[in-house]
Structures are given as C-alpha cells and as structure tokens.
C-alpha positions in Angstrom: 0.3 -39.8 9.3 1.0 -43.3 10.3 2.1 -45.4 7.3 0.1 -48.5 8.3 -2.9 -47.4 10.3 -5.1 -44.4 10.0 -7.4 -43.1 12.8 -10.1 -40.6 11.9 -9.6 -38.6 15.1 -5.9 -38.3 14.5 -5.6 -38.3 10.7 -8.8 -36.6 9.7 -7.0 -33.5 8.3 -5.6 -35.8 5.6 -9.2 -36.3 4.4 -9.8 -32.6 4.2 -6.6 -32.2 2.2 -7.7 -35.1 0.0 -11.1 -33.4 -0.7 -9.3 -30.1 -1.5 -6.9 -31.8 -3.9 -3.8 -30.7 -1.9 -2.1 -34.1 -1.6 0.7 -35.4 -3.8 0.1 -38.6 -5.7 1.7 -40.9 -3.1 -0.3 -39.3 -0.3 -3.5 -39.5 -2.4 -2.9 -43.2 -3.0 -2.5 -43.8 0.7 -5.7 -41.9 1.6 -7.6 -43.8 -1.1 -6.4 -47.1 0.3 -7.7 -45.9 3.7 -11.0 -44.9 2.2 -11.3 -48.4 0.6 -10.9 -50.0 4.1 -12.8 -47.6 6.3 -16.5 -46.7 6.0 -16.1 -44.0 8.6 -13.5 -42.3 6.5 -15.7 -42.5 3.4 -18.6 -41.0 5.4 -16.2 -38.2 6.5 -15.1 -37.5 2.9 -18.8 -37.4 1.9 -19.5 -34.9 4.7 -16.5 -32.8 3.7 -17.5 -32.8 0.0 -21.0 -31.7 0.9 -19.6 -28.9 3.1 -17.2 -27.8 0.3 -20.1 -27.7 -2.1 -22.2 -25.7 0.3 -19.5 -23.1 1.1 -18.8 -22.7 -2.7 -22.3 -21.3 -3.1 -21.7 -18.5 -0.5 -20.9 -15.0 -1.8 -19.9 -12.0 0.2 -22.1 -8.9 -0.3 -20.4 -5.7 -1.1 -21.5 -2.8 1.1 -23.2 0.1 -0.8 -21.0 3.0 -1.8 -22.8 5.2 0.8 -21.4 3.0 3.6 -17.9 3.7 2.5 -18.5 7.4 2.1 -19.9 7.7 5.7 -17.1 5.5 7.0 -14.4 7.8 5.6 -16.3 10.9 6.6 -15.6 10.2 10.2 -12.4 11.9 11.3 -11.5 9.1 13.7 -11.6 6.5 10.9 -9.3 8.7 8.7 -7.0 9.3 11.6 -6.6 5.7 12.6 -5.6 4.7 9.0 -3.0 7.5 8.8 -1.6 6.7 12.2 -1.4 3.1 11.3 0.5 3.9 8.1 2.8 6.3 9.9 3.6 3.8 12.6 4.2 1.1 10.0 6.5 3.3 8.0 8.5 4.5 11.1 8.9 0.9 12.3 10.0 -0.3 8.9 12.5 2.6 8.6 13.9 1.9 12.1 14.1 -1.8 11.4 15.6 -1.4 7.9 18.0 1.2 9.2 19.2 -1.0 12.0 19.7 -4.0 9.6 21.5 -1.8 7.1 23.7 -0.3 9.8 24.6 -3.8 11.2 25.4 -5.1 7.7 27.5 -2.1 6.8 29.3 -2.2 10.2 30.0 -5.9 9.8 31.4 -5.4 6.3 33.4 -2.4 7.4 35.0 -4.4 10.2 35.8 -7.4 8.0 39.5 -7.3 7.4 39.4 -9.3 4.1 36.8 -7.0 2.4 38.5 -4.6 -0.1 38.2 -0.9 0.6 36.6 -0.2 -2.8 33.8 -2.7 -1.9 33.3 -1.1 1.5 32.9 2.4 0.0 30.6 1.0 -2.7 28.3 -0.6 -0.2 28.4 2.6 1.9 27.5 4.7 -1.1 24.6 2.4 -2.1 23.2 2.4 1.5 23.4 6.2 1.7 21.9 6.5 -1.8 18.9 4.4 -0.9 18.4 6.5 2.3 18.6 9.7 0.3 16.1 8.4 -2.3 13.7 7.3 0.4 13.8 10.7 2.0 13.4 12.4 -1.4 10.3 10.3 -2.3 8.7 10.9 1.1 9.3 14.6 0.8 7.8 14.6 -2.8 4.7 12.7 -1.7 4.1 15.1 1.2 4.6 18.1 -1.0 2.3 16.7 -3.7 -0.4 15.6 -1.3 -0.5 19.1 0.3 -0.9 20.8 -3.1 -3.2 18.5 -5.1 -6.4 20.2 -6.4 -8.3 16.9 -6.4 -7.8 15.6 -2.9 -11.4 16.3 -1.9 -13.0 14.8 -5.0 -15.2 11.8 -4.2 -14.8 9.0 -6.8 
C-alpha cells in the first residue's frame, strides 16, 4: 500500500480488510483518511458492507441422515476413505522415519555429542517407533473383533 496515494484498482483489498476489521490501528487510520478523500472508495466500502451483510444471512443446509447412510453403504466410498487414510499414514511414516533417521545419523556423526546423549536419543526414537507399531497393532486387533462395528448410529 502506497503511503501517500491509494488507487482503488491496486489497493482495493485494503478496503475489504477494513470492512472485516482485520487492520491494525495505524492501517485503519490510513484507510479512513483515504475514505475521507475518495468517494469511489466510500462507495466500494458500502458495497463490501452490503455484500458482507448478505453473506452473513446464508446458512448451509445439512443433508438428511439417509443421504449419509446411502453414501457409506457404497463399497467404493468406504474403500476410497480407507485407501486415503492408509496412504496418508504410510507417507507420514516414511517421511517421519526419514527425518528421524537423518536427525539420529547427524547426531551420531557429531564428534562433540556425548555418547550418553547419543544412546538416549537412539533409545527415544526406537521407543517411539515401537509404540507406534504397538498402537497400530492394537487398533487393527480391536477393530477386527469389535461387536458393534456394524451398528448404525
């Protein structure tokens, strides 16, 4: 935003931020000075306020419960969600494992890091990995044996 001259085409986003109350006091004062000097800017603020008032009256309708039941009844819909979660988990594990490996390797190679600290960090990383595998195994085991998995809420 130019400190001296405002142009509606270039600096119009400042008016939107002004209407939404997103400006700090110094910026608000500069925009208000612009509004005092420019009828086009005042008209734009009036238009933005009207638009904000109109959109505030909008409400999203919730679909009926039957729509969700039929959605989840389709095997493809259930499969895509599961595949997405599996891919996300695998990607996160690979990325997290690589980052952990790089961090441990860098600390291990550092000559000035005490050996006790090196083994402590290695133990913590291995402990987190064991816990992640344990929780995953427990979730898989529990999900396969729950009596209420087919109950519709």
